[in-house]
Each structure stands twice: as structure tokens, then as C-alpha cells.
C-alpha positions, 0 to 999 in steps of 0.5 A, spaced: 421 390 516 416 385 519 418 377 519 412 376 514 415 380 508 420 377 504 427 381 503 429 384 497 433 381 492 441 383 493 445 386 487 452 386 486 456 392 485 461 392 480 468 394 482 468 400 478 470 407 481 467 413 479 467 420 480 462 425 479 462 433 477 456 437 479 456 442 474 453 449 476 450 450 469 445 446 465 449 442 460 445 442 454 452 440 450 456 435 453 462 437 449 462 445 451 461 442 458 467 438 458 471 444 455 468 449 460 472 444 465 479 445 461 478 439 456 479 432 456 486 431 458 486 436 464 479 433 466 482 426 466 488 428 470 484 432 475 479 426 476 484 421 476 488 424 482 482 427 485 487 431 489 486 438 493 492 440 490 489 439 483 482 441 483 477 441 477 476 448 475 470 451 471 471 457 466 464 461 464 468 463 458 472 458 456 475 461 450 478 467 454 484 465 457 484 471 462 477 469 465 478 467 472 476 460 474 472 457 479 475 451 483 471 445 485 471 442 492 472 435 493 467 431 497 468 424 499 462 419 497 460 412 498 454 413 493 452 407 488 450 409 481 444 405 478 442 404 471 434 404 471 431 401 464 424 403 463 419 402 457 420 406 452 415 412 451 412 412 444 408 418 444 401 415 444 395 416 449 389 413 451 384 414 456 386 412 463 382 405 465 379 404 458 381 398 453 381 403 447 388 402 443 393 407 444 393 413 439 397 419 437 393 425 439 398 430 436 396 431 428 403 433 426 406 427 429 400 422 427 401 425 420 409 424 420 408 417 422 403 415 417 407 417 412 413 413 414 417 419 414 419 420 421 419 416 428 415 420 433 419 424 438 421 422 445 420 427 450 426 429 454 427 424 460 425 429 466 424 426 473 417 427 474 416 423 467 421 417 469 417 417 476 411 416 473 413 411 468 416 407 474 409 407 477 405 405 471 410 399 469 412 396 476 414 390 473 417 392 466 423 396 469 430 393 471 435 396 475 443 395 474 449 397 479 454 401 475 459 403 480 461 406 486 462 414 487 468 415 491 468 423 490 464 428 488 467 435 485 462 440 487 463 448 485 460 451 492 465 457 492 463 464 490 466 465 483 471 471 482 469 478 479 470 477 471 473 482 467 472 482 459 479 483 456 477 484 449 477 491 450 484 491 452 489 492 447 495 489 451 491 483 454 488 481 446 496 481 444 498 477 450 492 472 448 494 471 441 502 471 442 504 469 449 499 464 451 499 460 444 505 456 446 507 458 439 514 460 439 514 464 433 508 468 436 511 469 442 517 472 439 513 477 435 510 480 442 513 487 443 511 492 448 509 499 445 514 503 448 510 510 447 510 514 454 504 517 457 497 514 458 493 513 452 486 516 452 480 511 453 485 505 455 482 500 459 486 498 465 484 491 468 483 490 475 490 487 479 487 480 480 486 479 472 494 477 472 494 474 479 496 467 479 492 465 485 487 460 483 482 462 489 477 468 489 481 474 491 478 477 497 476 484 496 473 485 502 468 490 500 463 493 505 459 499 505 462 505 508 458 506 515 459 514 514 456 515 508 449 516 506 446 517 499 442 524 500 438 528 495 441 535 493 436 541 495 437 545 488 438 540 483 434 534 486 439 529 484 442 524 489 449 525 492 453 521 496 454 525 503 460 523 508 457 524 515 464 524 518 469 527 513 477 527 514 480 533 515 484 536 510 490 540 512 494 545 507 501 546 507 505 550 503 511 546 501 517 549 496 523 545 494 530 548 497 532 550 490 526 555 490 528 562 487 524 566 492 519 564 498 512 566 499 510 572 503 503 570 504 498 564 502 499 562 495 492 559 495 485 562 498 484 560 505 478 560 509 477 567 512 480 567 519 474 571 522 470 565 520 474 560 524 473 557 530 475 561 536 480 555 538 483 555 532 484 563 531 487 563 538 492 558 536 494 562 529 495 568 534 500 565 538 503 561 533 504 568 529 507 571 536 512 565 537 514 566 529 515 573 530 521 571 536 523 565 532 522 565 525 523 558 524 520 553 528 520 545 528 513 542 530 516 539 537 518 546 539 511 549 536 508 544 541 512 546 547 512 553 546 505 555 544 501 553 550 494 550 549 495 548 542 494 541 540 497 537 534 490 538 530 490 546 531 497 547 529 496 543 523 490 547 521 494 554 523 500 552 519 497 555 512 496 561 515 502 563 518 508 560 514 511 555 509 515 549 509 521 546 505 520 539 502 528 538 503 534 541 505 537 543 512 531 547 514 526 541 512 521 539 517 520 546 520 515 552 519 518 558 516 514 565 517 512 568 511 517 573 507 523 570 511 528 566 507 533 563 511 537 561 505 539 569 505 540 570 512 546 567 516 543 569 522 538 563 521 544 558 521 542 556 528 535 554 526 537 549 521 534 542 523 537 535 524 533 529 524 534 522 526 531 515 526 531 513 534 532 506 536 527 502 539 519 503 538 516 510 539 515 511 546 520 512 552 525 507 554 528 505 561 535 508 561 536 515 559 529 517 558 525 522 561 521 519 567 516 524 566 514 522 559 512 515 561 505 516 560 506 516 553 509 510 552 506 506 547 501 511 545 504 515 540 497 518 538 497 521 545 503 525 544 499 529 538 494 532 543 495 537 548 501 537 553 499 539 560 506 536 564 511 542 564 516 537 565 516 535 558 516 542 555 523 542 554 523 535 550 525 539 543 532 541 547 537 536 547 542 536 552 546 529 551 543 527 558 536 525 557 532 523 550 525 524 549 522 520 544 516 524 542 520 527 536 526 526 531 528 533 529 532 538 533 534 545 531 541 547 532 539 553 537 536 547 541 542 543 542 545 545 549 550 539 549 557 542 551 560 538 546 555 539 540 554 546 542 562 548 541 562 545 534 556 549 532 558 556 535 566 555 533 564 552 526 566 557 520 560 559 516 559 559 508 558 566 504 552 562 501 547 557 503 548 550 501 542 546 499 545 540 503 549 543 509 546 549 509 551 555 512 556 550 515 561 546 512 560 539 509 565 537 514 562 540 520 555 538 518 557 531 517 561 531 524 555 534 527 550 529 525 554 523 526 556 525 533 549 527 535 547 520 532 552 516 536 550 520 543 542 518 541 544 511 540 548 511 547 542 514 551 537 509 548 542 503 549 544 506 556 551 506 554 556 511 557 558 518 554 564 518 549 566 525 549 573 524 549 573 520 543 569 525 539 574 531 541 580 527 538 576 525 532 574 532 531 581 535 531 582 531 525 576 533 521 576 540 517 570 544 517 570 544 509 572 537 507 575 535 500 578 529 497 585 533 498 585 534 505 582 527 507 586 524 512 585 516 513 587 515 521 591 509 522 588 503 525 592 504 531 587 509 533 582 504 535 576 501 532 571 506 534 576 512 532 576 509 525 569 507 524 566 514 527 571 518 523 571 514 517 563 515 517 564 522 518 569 523 512 565 518 507 558 522 509 562 529 508 564 527 501 558 525 499 555 532 501 560 535 497 558 531 491 551 532 492 552 539 492 556 539 486 551 535 482 545 540 485 549 546 482 550 543 476 543 541 475 541 548 477 546 551 472 543 547 466 536 548 467 537 556 468 541 556 461 535 552 458 528 554 461 525 560 464 523 561 471 516 560 473 512 564 478 513 561 485 505 560 486 505 556 479 512 552 480 514 552 488 508 552 492 504 545 493 498 544 496 497 538 500 491 534 503 494 530 509 489 526 513 490 527 520 492 520 521 499 521 518 505 521 522 510 525 519 510 532 519 512 533 511 510 527 507 512 530 501 520 530 502 520 523 503 522 520 496 527 526 495 530 525 501 532 518 501 539 520 498 540 525 503 542 521 509 548 517 510 548 513 503 555 512 503 556 510 510 553 503 508 560 501 506 562 501 513 561 494 516 561 497 523 556 503 522 551 504 528 544 501 527 542 508 528 540 511 521 539 518 520 535 521 514 533 515 511 525 517 512 521 523 513 522 524 521 516 524 525 517 530 529 
């Protein structure tokens, strides 16, 4: 400003502190605008506190308590609110630059004012109109400061997806009872106990009842491997997957199945149409199963040369089936072979364990030849070219391979464990829990091998002498009548391990009795269904799955050492709690 110009007149700003809310909608009704912000009480509290912990919230459907609200952000400000007073517009006009009197150019308005029945309406105060008024009356307006704006509430966040709950009976009932804050109405709320899914029931998305006020992060994005193409036959658009996930088919039956499939119970792609690599894998796997009718997955990978995990999974439905639980789980069984009917299949039973530490290979007691697989679990699924790891399915008590968690009894060559297997008496009928072995033998075998695995993983010395003393006190078929509690003088480890073996054996006994009672009840009340309809399950598994048989996971939760948890000194190595990753 030059020195020749005079300074503008100063205005005193009152001490009033104001808050501004930038409503994202065009507010034509002030009352409804306040209701959309939560009402007078909520709005007053939020404006007074002006805290990020209690922001102003906007609802685009204030009558619906389930409507997701949008939170405002608080921005600091030092703006000043001015009240600008301009001459009132009368609605009369005259030609610019003339001295003619102002007249009404709207006949309807002129008639109303002439009759004295109404005052001429004043047009809405728009920015351009007010600006022109200021220009037309440069000496007839006044400016008065009102106060200082401390903070501004701005709605700049993207609003969450909205769900109309009026079509949901449950949401409507909650709205008229629980959310009314009326005690009598709250007591009248009753959930419909009817089971099953009601046809046409509207189920709202999860964020409807979410207590989080911020918008839910859906992370929606376009799948880069899908394209919309046109059907050559119908001409209709269809969604095409450029890189479809391979679907694996497994024939899985429960351990209580009356019979086993002799061939694939579901239609499969003809073998002659398969690629040469897969046909070669199927032929090799059939030949291996002819010599050994039941094989765990790790044994397949080591004995079927040149077959990858991908090839083996695709070959399974052509050669055999699986049990979802029981002593023969996690292994492929040749079509037509029922290991529950042949005592010669007892050495083919499987044991599964949770190995301490991360999957890979540790530093002590671990095969050096497998260091290439440390930390690379998926690499283990590929073809193995190193002959030194072809025996990873064999447990000798000296070297621990971590490329799987399942062993078959015929692959256990540890002298102590092998003596237990060879000398144990067999049952006359196969048990769904312990197989052909007694509950005492099965429990002792699992616990001792579990301890051996833990010692190998942690680099601790062998305890074969202790295990032999414990085995002398464990009968092959343990019952509540022949349970003998060892004296504390036998030693802490002796008491701990023998106690876990006895507890587990009694658990197996109770579980077997429960299964038999259930089977007898179902046999007397319901007719048996065919194998194809009742016992066989077709599974679609992604090639990202880590386990062999995902179906038995929930059922087999009980098949581990459930009662072992009562022992405070139990080893951290848990077995049977999860499906193995063989």
C-alpha cells in the first residue's frame, strides 16, 4: 500500500469462539440437518469437546439406527466470521443508467402488491447476487465481526457401504426392541429358535453390527486373472479365469465305513486323455501300491521317482482312497483293499506328530542333506533329486527329517520302537482308534516316539533305558482294572511319561467304547446307505493347501492326547491335535 492511501478502518473481533460444520449435503431444512448430525444434545457435546475421540458423525439415514455413520475430521482454524448487511431487495427494477422509477416487471407480483395481499418475495441470497448487491451499493452495506472460528469439522472420508436393514426381520426386531432403550421393549425381544435357513432370508454384511466407527477396509480390487468374454454359442458375456486354480479330487471315507471303494466313485477324466507326465506318475504309483497297498504321502514322494507333489495329488483319485481319521489316516489305500479286515496291514498303520520348531531343518539331530529345504516349505513339494533324502520317511531314532509329520509303523527301524511293534499282540478285530494294536501298546508307542522326536529336535540324549523300564509296567491292553500308578520314588520323568501313557490309553479305551455304542445305536435305527452316497466325499483342494487330508482335521481334534493335558510336565510336543503336513 502506498503512503498516499489511507489505512482501512479497524474492527474489533469479539471473544466469541465458534465452530463450523461443513455439511456434505445441501441443507434446506435446518432441523433435519441437525438430526442427521446426531441431534442437539450430541452435537452440542461434540462441538464443545472438539476432540478426535468424540468426532461429529453424519448419518445419511438418521431414522435407521443401523446406518453406518461417517466421521468428520477436525481442522484447526483462525478464520473470522463476518456479518455483512446489505440493502434489502424489493424485487423492483428499472433500466440501468435511467432515472425512471423502480417498477415490478412480474405481473403476478405486481397484482399481489397492488391488492395488498402479500409482500413481494425476496429471492434467495446467492453468492453472485450478494456480490452484485455490494457492487451496486458501495456505501450502503456494513460489516460486523461475529467471532473467531477455532476448528472446522469436515467430512472428507469416503462413506462406508450402506445396508438397508428394513428387509431383515432380525434387524427390524432389534431396532424396535433393543435399540429403543425401553426396558419393557427390551424384555420382549426373543430370538426365533427355528433351525435351518429360511428361504429368502436377508443376511446383512458383517460390518452392519460392527462397533468400529471408521469405514471398513474392504480392500476390493479387480482380479487381474479374470476377463469378461463372450460365449461363442449364446453370445452372452461370461467371466473367464486366465489362471484357474487346480482342483484336486480325493476319495475320503470315514473309519466306520461298512465297505471301501473298489474304483473311483465319481467320474474322472479318462487316463488316455491325460498328459504323459501324469500318466507316468499314475502307472508308477499303481506299481508301488501293488507292493505296498497303503502308503503315506512322504513315502510316495521318496519311492515314486520323478513324481512331484503336483503330479501325486492329481494321481490319487485314479489309484486309491483315503480314511478321514483313525489309525490309517493320511495315507493312500489301494482300491479294493480294506486294511481293517486284514491283520497283515497292521504294520501299515500311521503315526502323526507335531514337530517342535518351524518346518524346515534344525541344527542338531537333523540331516545335513536337507539344509536346502530350510525355511522353504513349498520347495519340499517339488521333485527331490537328492538321493540322501530318499529315506526321510524312515525313522531310525538318530536323524529327524522335518519334511513331514507322519510315519508308518513299517518305516520305523528304531530298535526300541521296532521291538514294541514286533512283539505286541494284535487284536482279533480292528479298532477305529488304535487299529490292530492294544490301547496300551498304541499309547506307549506314540508317547515314546514323541519323546524321541522331541529329544532329537532339541539335541537331548536318548532315554532308551528309561523307556524300557516304563514299558515293563504298561500292559498291551490297559483297562481301569490293571492300571498301576508308579511310586514317586521311580523318578520325575518316569512318573510323567508313564502317567501320560496310562491317561492316553484309558482315553482311547473310552473313545472306542463310545464309537461302538454309537454304531450299535445307528445300526438299530437307520439302514445303511451305499458307499458312493454316504462314505465317499469329493474334495476340491487348492494347490496351496499344506496338509494331506484337510477333512479329518475337525474330527481328529479329539484323537490326540486330550487327557494328557492334565499332566503339568507334559512335553510341548503335541500329537494328533492338527492334521499333519506330510
